[in-house]
C-alpha positions as CSV (number, residue, x, y, z in Angstrom):
1,M,10.2,-23.4,-6.8
2,S,9.2,-27.0,-6.6
3,D,6.8,-26.5,-3.7
4,T,5.2,-23.3,-5.0
5,I,3.4,-24.7,-8.1
6,T,2.3,-28.1,-9.1
7,A,0.2,-29.4,-12.0
8,N,-2.9,-29.1,-9.9
9,L,-2.3,-25.3,-9.8
10,V,-2.2,-25.0,-13.6
11,D,-5.3,-24.3,-15.8
12,L,-4.4,-24.4,-19.5
13,D,-8.0,-23.7,-20.5
14,L,-8.9,-20.8,-18.3
15,S,-12.4,-19.8,-19.3
16,A,-12.8,-16.7,-17.2
17,D,-13.7,-13.5,-19.0
18,T,-12.8,-11.0,-16.2
19,K,-9.8,-10.5,-14.0
20,E,-11.9,-11.1,-10.9
21,A,-13.2,-14.4,-12.3
22,A,-9.7,-15.5,-13.3
23,S,-8.4,-14.8,-9.9
24,R,-11.3,-16.7,-8.4
25,A,-10.7,-19.7,-10.6
26,L,-7.0,-19.9,-9.8
27,A,-7.6,-19.2,-6.1
28,E,-10.1,-22.1,-5.9
29,R,-7.3,-24.4,-7.0
30,M,-5.2,-23.0,-4.2
31,V,-8.0,-23.7,-1.7
32,A,-8.3,-27.2,-3.0
33,Q,-4.6,-27.8,-2.4
34,G,-4.8,-26.3,1.2
35,R,-2.7,-23.3,0.2
36,V,-5.5,-20.8,1.0
37,T,-7.7,-21.1,4.0
38,D,-10.4,-18.5,3.2
39,L,-11.3,-18.0,-0.4
40,E,-13.4,-14.9,0.0
41,G,-11.0,-13.2,2.4
42,F,-8.1,-14.0,0.1
43,L,-10.0,-12.6,-3.0
44,A,-10.8,-9.5,-1.1
45,D,-7.0,-9.0,-0.5
46,V,-6.4,-9.6,-4.2
47,A,-9.1,-7.1,-5.1
48,A,-7.8,-4.5,-2.8
49,R,-4.3,-4.8,-4.4
50,E,-5.8,-4.7,-7.9
51,A,-7.9,-1.6,-7.0
52,Q,-4.8,0.4,-6.3
53,M,-3.2,-0.2,-9.7
54,P,-3.6,-2.6,-12.5
55,T,-1.3,-5.7,-12.6
56,G,-1.2,-6.3,-16.4
57,L,2.0,-6.3,-18.3
58,D,2.7,-5.7,-21.9
59,G,3.1,-8.9,-23.9
60,G,-0.1,-10.6,-22.7
61,I,0.7,-11.2,-19.0
62,G,-1.3,-10.6,-15.9
63,I,0.1,-11.0,-12.4
64,P,-2.6,-10.5,-9.8
65,H,-1.0,-10.9,-6.4
66,C,-1.1,-10.0,-2.8
67,R,0.1,-10.8,0.7
68,S,-2.6,-12.3,2.8
69,T,-3.1,-13.8,6.2
70,H,-5.3,-16.4,4.5
71,V,-2.3,-17.9,2.6
72,T,-0.6,-20.9,4.3
73,E,2.6,-21.0,2.2
74,P,4.0,-19.1,-0.8
75,T,2.0,-20.3,-3.8
76,L,1.8,-19.7,-7.6
77,A,-1.1,-20.6,-9.8
78,F,-1.0,-20.3,-13.6
79,G,-3.8,-20.0,-16.1
80,R,-3.8,-19.7,-19.9
81,S,-6.7,-18.0,-21.6
82,A,-7.6,-18.4,-25.3
83,A,-9.8,-15.2,-25.4
84,G,-7.6,-13.0,-23.2
85,I,-8.5,-11.2,-20.0
86,D,-8.2,-7.5,-19.3
87,F,-5.7,-6.8,-16.5
88,G,-5.2,-3.2,-17.5
89,A,-2.1,-3.5,-19.7
90,P,-1.8,-0.8,-22.3
91,D,-1.4,-3.3,-25.1
92,G,-4.5,-5.3,-24.4
93,P,-5.7,-8.4,-22.7
94,A,-3.5,-11.1,-21.1
95,D,-3.5,-14.7,-22.1
96,L,-0.9,-15.8,-19.4
97,V,-2.2,-15.2,-15.9
98,F,0.0,-15.8,-12.8
99,L,-1.7,-15.5,-9.4
100,I,0.9,-15.0,-6.7
101,A,-0.1,-15.6,-3.1
102,A,2.3,-14.8,-0.4
103,P,1.7,-15.2,3.4
104,A,1.8,-12.1,5.5
105,G,5.2,-13.3,6.9
106,A,6.6,-15.2,3.9
107,D,10.2,-16.4,4.4
108,D,13.0,-15.0,2.3
109,A,13.8,-18.2,0.4
110,H,10.4,-18.6,-1.1
111,L,10.2,-14.9,-1.9
112,T,13.5,-15.1,-3.7
113,L,12.1,-17.9,-5.9
114,L,9.0,-15.9,-6.7
115,S,11.3,-13.0,-7.7
116,A,13.2,-15.4,-10.0
117,L,9.9,-16.1,-11.8
118,A,9.3,-12.4,-12.1
119,R,12.6,-11.9,-13.9
120,R,12.0,-14.9,-16.2
121,L,8.8,-13.2,-17.4
122,M,11.1,-10.8,-19.2
123,N,12.3,-13.7,-21.4
124,T,10.1,-14.2,-24.5
125,E,11.4,-17.8,-24.9
126,F,10.0,-18.6,-21.5
127,T,6.6,-17.1,-22.2
128,D,6.4,-18.6,-25.7
129,A,7.1,-22.0,-24.2
130,L,4.2,-21.5,-21.8
131,R,1.9,-20.6,-24.6
132,A,2.9,-23.8,-26.5
133,A,2.7,-26.1,-23.5
134,T,0.3,-29.0,-24.1
135,D,-0.2,-30.3,-20.6
136,A,-0.2,-29.0,-17.0
137,D,2.7,-31.1,-15.9
138,H,4.9,-29.6,-18.6
139,A,3.8,-26.0,-17.8
140,A,4.4,-26.5,-14.1
141,A,7.9,-27.9,-14.8
142,L,8.7,-24.9,-17.0
143,I,7.7,-22.5,-14.3
144,R,9.6,-24.4,-11.7
145,G,12.7,-24.3,-13.9
146,E,12.9,-28.0,-14.2
147,E,12.6,-27.9,-18.0
148,T,14.0,-25.4,-20.4
149,A,12.0,-23.5,-23.0
150,A,13.3,-26.0,-25.6
151,G,11.8,-28.9,-23.6
152,G,15.0,-30.4,-22.1
153,A,15.8,-30.7,-18.5
154,E,17.8,-28.1,-16.6
155,T,21.4,-28.6,-15.9
156,A,22.6,-30.6,-13.0
157,S,23.2,-27.5,-11.0
158,G,19.5,-27.1,-10.6
159,D,19.7,-23.4,-11.3
160,T,16.5,-21.6,-10.3
161,G,17.4,-18.3,-11.6
162,A,18.5,-17.0,-8.2
163,D,21.9,-17.0,-6.6
164,G,22.5,-18.4,-3.2
165,D,22.7,-15.0,-1.7
166,G,19.1,-14.2,-2.5
167,T,19.8,-12.1,-5.5
168,D,19.0,-13.1,-9.1
169,S,21.9,-14.0,-11.3
170,A,22.4,-11.7,-14.3
171,A,24.1,-14.6,-16.0
172,T,20.8,-16.5,-16.3
173,A,19.0,-13.7,-18.1
174,P,18.8,-13.9,-21.8
175,D,21.1,-11.8,-23.9
176,D,18.7,-11.7,-26.8
177,S,17.9,-8.1,-27.5
178,A,14.5,-9.0,-28.9
179,A,13.5,-10.3,-25.5
180,T,13.6,-6.9,-23.9
181,A,13.2,-4.6,-26.8
182,P,11.1,-1.6,-25.8
183,D,8.1,-0.5,-27.8
184,D,8.3,1.8,-30.7
185,S,7.8,4.8,-28.6
186,V,11.2,4.4,-27.1
187,A,13.1,2.8,-30.0
188,A,14.9,6.1,-30.7
189,P,16.2,6.5,-27.2
190,A,17.2,2.9,-27.2
191,A,19.3,3.4,-30.3
192,A,20.7,6.6,-28.9
193,S,21.7,4.8,-25.8
194,A,23.3,1.9,-27.7
195,G,25.3,4.4,-29.8
196,A,26.3,6.5,-26.9
197,A,28.9,4.0,-25.6
198,T,31.5,5.7,-27.7
199,G,30.0,9.1,-27.6
200,P,30.8,12.1,-25.5
201,T,29.4,10.5,-22.3
202,A,31.8,7.6,-22.4
203,P,34.2,7.9,-19.5
204,A,37.9,8.6,-20.0
205,G,40.2,5.6,-20.5
206,G,37.9,3.7,-22.8
207,R,36.1,1.8,-20.0
208,P,32.3,1.4,-20.2
209,F,29.9,3.8,-18.7
210,R,28.9,2.5,-15.2
211,I,25.5,2.8,-13.6
212,V,24.2,1.7,-10.2
213,A,20.4,1.3,-9.8
214,V,17.8,0.6,-7.2
215,T,14.4,-1.0,-7.9
216,S,11.6,-1.3,-5.4
217,C,7.9,-1.7,-5.2
218,P,5.5,-1.8,-2.3
219,T,5.1,-5.6,-1.9
220,G,8.4,-6.5,-3.5
221,I,7.5,-9.8,-5.0
222,A,7.4,-9.2,-8.8
223,H,7.8,-5.7,-10.1
224,T,11.1,-5.0,-8.2
225,Y,12.8,-7.9,-10.0
226,M,11.3,-7.4,-13.4
227,A,12.5,-3.8,-13.4
228,A,16.0,-5.0,-12.4
229,E,16.0,-7.6,-15.2
230,S,14.9,-5.0,-17.7
231,L,17.6,-2.5,-16.8
232,E,20.3,-5.2,-16.8
233,N,19.3,-6.4,-20.3
234,A,19.1,-2.9,-21.6
235,G,22.5,-2.1,-20.1
236,R,24.1,-5.1,-21.9
237,E,22.5,-4.0,-25.2
238,A,23.9,-0.5,-24.7
239,G,27.4,-1.6,-23.7
240,V,26.9,-0.2,-20.2
241,E,28.0,-1.8,-16.9
242,I,25.0,-1.7,-14.6
243,V,24.6,-3.1,-11.1
244,V,21.1,-3.3,-9.5
245,E,20.1,-3.3,-5.9
246,T,16.7,-4.9,-5.6
247,Q,15.0,-3.7,-2.4
248,G,12.3,-6.5,-2.4
249,S,10.4,-8.5,0.2
250,A,13.2,-11.0,0.5
251,G,15.4,-8.3,1.9
252,F,18.3,-6.7,0.0
253,T,22.0,-6.6,-0.1
254,R,23.3,-3.0,-0.2
255,L,25.5,-2.1,-3.1
256,D,29.2,-2.1,-2.3
257,P,30.2,1.5,-1.5
258,A,33.2,1.1,-3.8
259,V,30.8,0.2,-6.6
260,I,28.7,3.3,-5.9
261,A,31.8,5.5,-5.8
262,A,33.0,4.2,-9.2
263,A,29.6,4.7,-10.8
264,D,29.1,7.4,-13.4
265,G,25.3,7.6,-12.9
266,V,22.4,6.4,-10.8
267,V,18.9,5.1,-11.8
268,L,16.3,5.0,-8.9
269,A,13.2,3.1,-10.1
270,H,10.9,2.9,-7.2
271,D,7.3,3.2,-5.9
272,V,8.2,3.1,-2.3
273,P,11.0,5.1,-0.5
274,V,14.5,4.1,-1.5
275,R,16.4,3.1,1.6
276,D,19.6,5.0,2.4
277,K,19.1,7.2,-0.7
278,Q,21.7,9.6,0.5
279,R,24.4,7.1,-0.6
280,F,23.9,8.3,-4.2
281,A,24.2,12.1,-3.5
282,G,26.5,14.0,-5.8
283,K,26.0,11.8,-8.9
284,P,23.9,12.2,-12.0
285,T,20.6,10.6,-11.0
286,V,17.4,9.6,-12.8
287,D,14.6,9.2,-10.2
288,T,11.4,7.6,-11.5
289,G,8.8,4.9,-10.9
290,V,9.3,1.2,-11.3
291,K,6.9,1.2,-14.4
292,A,9.4,3.3,-16.4
293,A,12.3,0.8,-15.7
294,V,10.2,-2.1,-16.9
295,N,8.8,-0.3,-20.0
296,R,11.6,1.9,-21.2
297,P,15.0,1.0,-19.6
298,A,17.0,2.1,-22.5
299,A,15.5,5.6,-22.3
300,L,16.4,5.8,-18.6
301,I,20.0,4.8,-19.4
302,A,20.2,7.4,-22.1
303,E,18.8,10.0,-19.8
304,V,21.3,9.4,-17.0
305,R,24.2,9.5,-19.6
306,D,22.9,12.8,-20.9
307,K,22.9,14.1,-17.3
308,A,26.4,13.0,-16.8
309,A,27.5,14.7,-20.0
310,R,25.9,17.9,-18.8
311,G,27.4,17.6,-15.4
312,E,24.1,17.5,-13.6
313,T,24.4,15.9,-10.2
314,T,22.1,15.6,-7.1
315,A,23.0,17.9,-4.2
316,A,24.9,16.3,-1.3
317,A,22.5,16.7,1.7
318,P,21.8,15.3,5.1
319,A,20.3,11.9,5.2
320,S,16.9,12.1,3.6
321,T,13.8,11.3,5.7
322,P,11.1,8.8,4.9
323,V,8.8,11.6,3.7
324,E,11.5,13.2,1.6
325,R,12.3,9.9,-0.1
326,A,8.7,9.4,-1.0
327,G,8.0,12.9,-2.2
328,A,8.2,14.2,-5.7
329,D,10.4,17.0,-6.9
330,G,9.0,20.5,-6.2
331,E,6.6,19.2,-3.5
332,G,5.3,22.1,-1.4
333,Y,5.5,22.4,2.3
334,G,1.8,21.9,2.7
335,T,2.1,18.5,1.0
336,R,5.1,17.6,3.1
337,L,3.2,18.6,6.3
338,R,0.4,16.4,5.4
339,R,2.8,13.5,4.8
340,W,4.4,14.0,8.2
341,L,1.0,14.0,10.0
342,M,-0.2,11.0,8.1
343,S,3.0,9.2,9.0
344,G,2.1,9.5,12.7
345,V,-1.6,8.7,12.1
346,S,-0.8,5.5,10.1
347,Y,1.3,4.2,13.0
348,M,-1.2,5.2,15.6
349,V,-4.3,3.6,14.0
350,P,-3.3,-0.1,14.9
351,F,-3.1,1.0,18.5
352,V,-6.5,2.6,18.3
353,A,-8.0,-0.5,16.7
354,A,-6.5,-2.9,19.2
355,G,-7.1,-0.8,22.3
356,G,-10.5,0.3,21.3
357,L,-11.8,-3.2,20.4
358,L,-10.3,-4.6,23.6
359,I,-12.0,-1.9,25.7
360,A,-15.3,-2.5,23.9
361,L,-15.1,-6.2,24.5
362,G,-14.4,-5.5,28.1
363,F,-17.6,-3.5,28.4
364,A,-19.5,-6.2,26.5
365,I,-18.3,-9.0,28.8
366,G,-18.1,-7.2,32.2
367,G,-20.8,-4.5,31.9
368,Y,-20.5,-0.7,31.9
369,E,-19.1,-0.5,35.4
370,I,-16.0,-2.5,34.3
371,N,-13.9,0.7,34.3
372,E,-14.2,0.7,38.1
373,A,-12.9,-2.9,38.5
374,P,-9.7,-3.3,40.6
375,S,-6.5,-4.3,38.8
376,V,-6.5,-7.9,37.6
377,M,-3.1,-8.2,39.3
378,D,-4.8,-7.9,42.6
379,H,-8.1,-9.6,41.8
380,F,-8.7,-12.2,39.0
381,V,-11.0,-15.2,39.2
382,W,-10.6,-17.6,36.2
383,T,-14.3,-18.6,36.3
384,Q,-15.8,-15.1,36.4
385,A,-16.8,-13.3,33.3
386,H,-16.4,-10.0,35.1
387,S,-12.7,-10.7,35.7
388,W,-12.1,-11.5,32.0
389,G,-14.0,-8.3,31.1
390,A,-11.7,-6.4,33.4
391,L,-8.6,-8.0,31.9
392,L,-9.6,-7.0,28.4
393,F,-10.5,-3.5,29.5
394,Q,-7.2,-3.0,31.3
395,I,-5.1,-4.4,28.4
396,G,-7.0,-2.0,26.0
397,G,-6.3,0.9,28.4
398,V,-2.6,0.1,28.2
399,A,-2.8,0.1,24.4
400,F,-4.6,3.4,24.4
401,G,-1.8,4.8,26.6
402,F,0.5,4.6,23.6
403,L,-1.6,6.6,21.2
404,V,-0.3,10.1,21.7
405,P,3.4,9.0,22.1
406,V,3.2,6.9,19.0
407,L,1.5,9.7,17.1
408,A,4.2,12.2,18.1
409,G,7.1,9.8,17.7
410,Y,6.2,8.9,14.2
411,I,5.4,12.4,13.1
412,A,9.0,13.2,14.1
413,Y,10.2,10.0,12.4
414,G,8.5,11.2,9.2
415,M,10.4,14.4,9.4
416,A,13.8,13.3,10.6
417,D,14.0,9.5,10.4
418,R,15.1,7.5,13.3
419,P,16.8,10.3,15.3
420,G,13.3,11.9,15.6
421,L,11.8,8.9,17.5
422,V,13.2,9.6,21.0
423,P,12.3,13.3,21.3
424,G,8.9,12.5,19.6
425,F,8.0,9.8,22.0
426,V,9.2,11.9,25.0
427,G,7.2,14.9,23.8
428,G,4.1,12.7,23.3
429,A,4.4,11.3,26.8
430,I,4.7,14.8,28.2
431,S,1.6,15.7,26.3
432,L,-0.3,13.0,28.3
433,T,1.3,14.1,31.5
434,I,0.1,17.7,31.2
435,N,-3.3,16.7,29.7
436,A,-2.5,18.3,26.3
437,G,-3.9,15.1,24.6
438,F,-4.1,14.7,20.9
439,L,-3.3,18.3,20.0
440,G,-0.3,18.2,22.2
441,G,0.9,15.1,20.5
442,L,0.7,16.8,17.1
443,A,2.7,19.7,18.3
444,A,5.2,17.6,20.1
445,G,5.9,15.5,17.0
446,L,6.4,18.5,14.8
447,I,8.6,20.3,17.3
448,A,10.7,17.1,17.8
449,G,11.2,16.7,14.1
450,A,12.2,20.3,13.6
451,V,14.7,20.3,16.5
452,V,16.4,17.1,15.2
453,L,16.6,18.6,11.6
454,A,18.1,21.8,13.1
455,I,20.7,19.8,15.1
456,Q,21.7,17.8,12.0
457,K,22.5,21.0,10.1
458,V,25.2,22.0,12.6
459,N,28.7,21.3,11.4
460,I,30.0,18.7,13.9
461,P,33.7,17.8,14.2
462,A,34.5,14.4,12.7
463,A,35.5,13.0,16.1
464,L,32.0,13.5,17.5
465,R,30.0,12.3,14.5
466,G,30.0,8.7,15.8
467,I,28.1,9.5,19.0
468,M,25.7,12.0,17.4
469,P,22.8,9.6,16.7
470,V,23.2,7.6,19.9
471,V,24.0,10.3,22.5
472,V,24.0,13.9,21.4
473,I,20.9,14.1,19.2
474,P,18.6,12.2,21.7
475,L,20.0,14.2,24.6
476,I,19.7,17.7,23.2
477,S,16.4,17.1,21.3
478,S,14.7,15.5,24.2
479,A,15.7,18.3,26.5
480,V,14.6,21.0,24.1
481,V,11.2,19.3,23.4
482,G,10.6,18.7,27.1
483,F,11.3,22.3,28.0
484,L,9.0,23.6,25.3
485,M,6.2,21.2,26.2
486,F,6.4,21.7,30.0
487,V,7.2,25.4,30.2
488,V,6.2,27.2,27.0
489,I,3.4,25.7,24.9
490,G,2.1,22.9,26.9
491,K,-0.4,24.8,29.0
492,P,-2.0,26.7,26.1
493,I,-2.4,23.5,24.2
494,A,-3.9,21.7,27.2
495,E,-6.4,24.5,27.5
496,A,-7.2,24.2,23.8
497,Q,-7.7,20.5,24.2
498,K,-10.0,21.0,27.2
499,G,-12.0,23.6,25.2
500,M,-12.4,21.2,22.3
501,T,-13.5,18.4,24.6
502,D,-16.0,20.7,26.4
503,W,-17.4,21.9,23.0
504,L,-17.8,18.3,21.8
505,N,-19.5,17.2,25.0
506,G,-21.8,20.2,24.8
507,L,-23.2,19.5,21.3
508,T,-26.9,18.8,21.3
509,G,-29.8,19.0,18.9
510,A,-29.1,20.7,15.6
511,N,-25.4,21.3,16.3
512,A,-24.8,17.6,16.8
513,V,-26.7,16.7,13.6
514,L,-24.7,19.3,11.6
515,L,-21.4,17.9,13.0
516,G,-22.5,14.4,12.0
517,A,-23.3,15.5,8.5
518,L,-19.9,17.3,8.1
519,L,-18.1,14.2,9.3
520,G,-20.1,12.0,6.9
521,L,-19.1,14.3,4.0
522,M,-15.4,14.1,5.0
523,M,-15.5,10.3,5.4
524,C,-16.8,9.9,1.8
525,L,-14.9,12.6,0.0
526,D,-11.7,10.7,-0.7
527,L,-12.5,7.2,0.6
528,G,-9.6,6.5,2.9
529,G,-7.5,9.5,1.8
530,P,-6.2,12.4,4.0
531,V,-9.6,14.0,4.5
532,N,-11.2,10.7,5.5
533,K,-8.3,10.1,7.9
534,V,-8.8,13.6,9.5
535,A,-12.4,12.8,10.3
536,Y,-11.5,9.3,11.5
537,T,-8.6,10.6,13.7
538,F,-10.9,13.3,15.2
539,A,-13.3,10.6,16.2
540,T,-10.8,8.1,17.6
541,A,-9.0,10.9,19.5
542,G,-12.3,11.5,21.4
543,I,-12.6,7.9,22.6
544,A,-8.9,7.4,23.2
545,V,-9.4,8.0,27.0
546,A,-10.2,5.8,29.9
547,D,-13.8,7.2,30.2
548,P,-14.9,9.0,27.0
549,G,-17.9,11.2,27.1
550,D,-21.2,10.3,25.5
551,S,-20.8,12.9,22.7
552,A,-17.3,11.5,21.8
553,M,-18.9,8.0,21.4
554,K,-21.7,9.5,19.2
555,V,-19.0,11.0,16.9
556,M,-17.2,7.7,16.6
557,A,-20.5,6.0,15.7
558,A,-21.4,8.6,13.1
559,V,-17.9,8.4,11.5
560,M,-17.9,4.6,11.2
561,A,-21.5,4.5,9.9
562,A,-20.7,7.1,7.2
563,G,-17.6,5.2,6.2
564,M,-19.6,2.1,5.5
565,V,-21.9,3.8,3.1
566,P,-19.9,4.1,-0.2
567,P,-18.9,0.5,-0.7
568,L,-22.3,-0.9,0.4
569,A,-24.1,1.5,-1.9
570,M,-21.9,0.6,-4.9
571,A,-22.5,-3.1,-4.1
572,L,-26.2,-2.5,-4.0
573,A,-26.2,-0.4,-7.2
574,T,-24.4,-3.1,-9.1
575,T,-26.9,-5.6,-7.9
576,V,-30.2,-3.7,-8.7
577,R,-29.0,-2.0,-11.9
578,G,-26.1,-4.1,-13.1
579,R,-26.5,-2.9,-16.7
580,L,-25.2,0.5,-15.7
581,F,-21.8,-1.1,-14.8
582,N,-19.2,-3.0,-16.7
583,R,-18.4,-6.6,-15.9
584,A,-15.3,-5.7,-13.8
585,E,-17.4,-3.3,-11.7
586,R,-20.1,-5.9,-11.2
587,E,-17.4,-8.3,-9.9
588,N,-16.0,-5.5,-7.7
589,G,-19.5,-5.0,-6.3
590,K,-19.5,-8.5,-4.9
591,A,-16.3,-7.8,-2.9
592,A,-17.7,-4.4,-1.9
593,W,-20.5,-6.0,0.2
594,V,-17.8,-7.5,2.6
595,L,-15.6,-4.5,2.5
596,G,-18.4,-2.1,3.3
597,A,-19.8,-4.3,6.1
598,S,-16.3,-4.3,7.6
599,F,-15.9,-0.5,7.5
600,I,-13.4,-0.4,4.7
601,S,-14.3,2.7,2.7
602,E,-11.6,1.8,0.1
603,G,-14.0,-0.8,-1.3
604,A,-15.6,2.0,-3.3
605,I,-12.3,3.2,-4.8
606,P,-12.6,1.2,-8.1
607,F,-16.0,2.8,-8.8
608,A,-14.8,6.3,-7.8
609,A,-11.7,6.0,-9.9
610,A,-13.7,5.0,-13.0
611,D,-16.5,7.6,-12.6
612,P,-15.5,10.2,-9.9
613,L,-18.0,12.9,-11.0
614,R,-20.9,10.6,-10.2
615,V,-19.7,8.3,-7.5
616,I,-18.0,10.7,-5.2
617,P,-20.9,13.3,-4.9
618,A,-23.4,10.5,-4.5
619,S,-21.3,8.9,-1.8
620,M,-20.9,12.2,0.1
621,A,-24.6,12.8,0.0
622,G,-25.3,9.4,1.5
623,G,-22.5,9.7,4.0
624,A,-23.9,13.1,5.2
625,V,-27.4,11.6,5.6
626,T,-26.0,8.7,7.6
627,G,-23.8,10.8,9.8
628,A,-26.6,13.2,10.6
629,L,-29.1,10.5,11.4
630,S,-26.6,8.6,13.6
631,M,-26.1,11.7,15.7
632,A,-29.8,12.4,15.8
633,F,-30.6,8.9,16.9
634,G,-28.0,9.1,19.7
635,A,-26.1,6.0,18.6
636,T,-22.9,5.5,20.5
637,L,-19.7,3.4,19.8
638,R,-16.8,2.7,22.0
639,A,-14.9,0.6,19.4
640,P,-13.0,2.5,16.7
641,H,-13.5,-0.2,14.0
642,G,-15.3,-3.4,13.1
643,G,-18.3,-2.4,11.0
644,I,-21.4,-4.6,11.5
645,F,-19.4,-7.0,13.5
646,V,-19.4,-4.6,16.5
647,V,-23.1,-3.8,16.3
648,P,-23.8,-5.5,19.6
649,L,-21.4,-3.0,21.2
650,I,-23.3,0.0,19.8
651,G,-25.9,2.1,21.7
652,N,-29.3,2.1,19.9
653,P,-28.1,-0.5,17.3
654,L,-31.4,-0.8,15.4
655,L,-31.6,3.0,14.7
656,Y,-27.9,2.9,13.9
657,L,-28.6,0.3,11.2
658,V,-31.5,2.4,10.0
659,A,-29.1,5.4,9.6
660,I,-26.7,3.3,7.5
661,A,-29.5,1.9,5.4
662,A,-30.8,5.4,4.7
663,G,-27.4,6.6,3.5
664,V,-26.9,3.5,1.4
665,G,-30.3,4.1,-0.2
666,V,-29.6,7.7,-1.0
667,T,-26.2,7.0,-2.5
668,T,-27.5,4.1,-4.5
669,A,-30.4,6.1,-5.9
670,L,-28.2,9.0,-6.9
671,V,-25.6,6.8,-8.6
672,I,-28.3,5.0,-10.5
673,V,-29.9,8.3,-11.6
674,L,-26.6,9.9,-12.6
675,K,-25.4,6.9,-14.5
676,G,-28.8,6.5,-16.1
677,L,-28.6,10.0,-17.5
678,R,-25.2,9.1,-19.0
679,G,-26.7,6.0,-20.7
680,S,-26.9,2.4,-19.9
681,T,-24.5,-0.4,-20.8
682,D,-25.4,-3.6,-22.6
683,P,-25.0,-6.4,-20.1
684,A,-23.7,-8.7,-22.7
685,G,-20.9,-6.4,-23.8
686,P,-18.3,-4.2,-22.2
687,A,-19.4,-1.1,-20.3
688,T,-18.7,2.4,-21.3
689,G,-15.0,3.0,-21.0
690,E,-14.1,-0.6,-20.7
691,D,-11.1,-1.7,-22.6
692,T,-12.2,-3.3,-25.8
693,A,-8.8,-4.1,-27.2
694,P,-8.7,-7.4,-29.1
695,A,-7.0,-10.4,-27.7
696,P,-3.5,-10.9,-28.9
697,A,-3.2,-13.1,-32.0
698,A,-1.8,-16.6,-31.5
699,G,1.9,-16.5,-31.1
700,G,2.0,-12.7,-31.3
701,A,2.1,-11.6,-27.7
702,G,4.8,-9.1,-28.4
703,T,8.1,-8.7,-26.8
704,S,7.9,-5.5,-24.8
705,R,7.1,-5.7,-21.1
706,E,5.4,-3.1,-19.0
707,T,3.7,-3.1,-15.6
708,V,1.7,-0.2,-14.2
709,A,3.4,1.3,-11.2
710,A,2.4,-0.9,-8.3
711,Q,1.0,0.0,-4.9
712,P,1.4,-2.7,-2.7
713,L,4.1,-5.9,-5.4
């Protein structure tokens, strides 16, 4: 870890009073060292991660973190606060703050070192030594592992807390039960677990109870490994043999099948899908979030032993799909259908953004007749802007050609995993061939997934199972999907697609304004959620053709304008009436300016999560106004993303900006009025609902460790 943190990245007198200010102070040190290239861009990535779920841990620790394209190399900055900073931990403010910055493509070796730090945070000797450090050099050396908590140098082996194979060594973890003792709420389960080693759940023959576990979190830099450390420590305390597979960013080594076969129980602690979950079928299993493994590992161990004693096992089933792995028990078909569709949309959107922006740039450089230019393979002049415009337009057109196949392919993938990709892509390509378009892609993806799932349920002789995923499933499923798309349902879907396109192109006057208002409401209802994505997908589907109609481009303009309103309005409201918002919200408001201007509706999520009954209705009202005005003004947009940065590519740009300003004004006014009716907040103190827990007493940070379930570490 020698190159991830230096004394220049340590602040032992961190004076920030909010998590945003703390992140900024530590990030400025990274910028000064050349580790971060764009301070504001990096902080926006940190804020986006923090908005999804708090990063505070029990015991006075905060670990703000993110992956970012603005990070040049894996970097760790450390700050120590005397007053404490609220990072959302249940037990109060954090006095130890670790800002982890990982590049978008961080290498495995550095991520392994960062994971080693995460596991060391479970050791109270380590955190106590950091609290007692008197200079930055000593603190940096402690974090790098060059000095022990007692102040001496590490052994000659240079142990960093990670084995050479990329997994952390359990031998380096402390065996002091106090270091990982859970809080009082789980003391009884812990005791029960410890005493159960000789109870009725102990396996025959006197051997210890054996558990295999998997831990994973979205970014995989910290929480994955902290959960593993917590489970291992609790297992030693309870006299249980436990082997953990950490599915982190540095990759993972699968558990030996023999170890899984010999296990008496399974613990799955994850916030992202567990890869190859079917390996654990037929065993007593506890399936939970990574938060539970960090906070109450002993209780999870006790729970899996109880299940083993009762003979409860998971059903042996075909390989689970990505959607099934992410779903909760008892999830309905409607929820699963939404997940399948969103799987396809999420993979399609990057193609939409890349292709749409390239086409828009082609028009901007080469003019609106660029779509009639000959192929650049036949005619390209290096010194002519028209040729460059044609090149960008034609590359964008190729990218757009993937939209429907990618949509269909990854809907099928969401249902049936990799075997669904081939028939899904084939069905999507056929949809383009027969002019069934976006609707055809949706149908093809669902049909392909269903066909593959049906084939997988057939009892196949053992001799043929090896060729099933490579030959049989792709052959049969592609043939069935192709037949259905060409002969049975393709033509009706194509007619429906044509009818929808004709209806859209025929919208004028009041009908167009009403559609704009409806789309504005949808964009602002859940701020990047499923309803928002439905409206966005409807708009992008309209422009995802070589020559979209004027009405389709008006719809795209209205959707993007409405999506910019909530974060911009929250930013404006925190500026003009800051006393109505707490300090954290005022800091979030600064980032919301950039997020809103970039058409990132999620910038308003922190405000909506804290006060949904006021923020969401106000946002919907402003979004409806903006969508309606954009349609009424006849603003058009060929690019599917970009916010104010593509205004030069917008038809009627001045009126378009007026529409956005009007919606922002409406939402801002409503939020201020509604919050004013609730009562104002003293600017010098915490806002209503802000955590006012006292800072931990000196030397009394506690010994329990908890992290809120993370969405992306």
